[in-house]
C-alpha angles and dihedrals in degrees: 000000000000121000119262115247118206116194116220116248113270117240109219134178091249091055091049098046095084087058095055110134093011131116108256141181112231127197125192128167090268106029149033119200145154120232146127122283107228103170144353130194135173096289108018148029128219121215136176112223117180091336092310123117112234121187116189129184108241092235089062093058115097094179142349121190138166111273 
């Protein structure tokens, strides 16, 4: 019997759009932070975290949820 592989959910711009302008919790493979989602396009999302602009490729996002 082979092991079951479960793919992680894919974060897309259409999934993020309802969170625009909201405070969110973001998880990547190397970080976890809380910030505000300012923009999302086909390949990336733009957040403000502690007055710093953070742009992350969507394929680096493991999860984004409302804070």
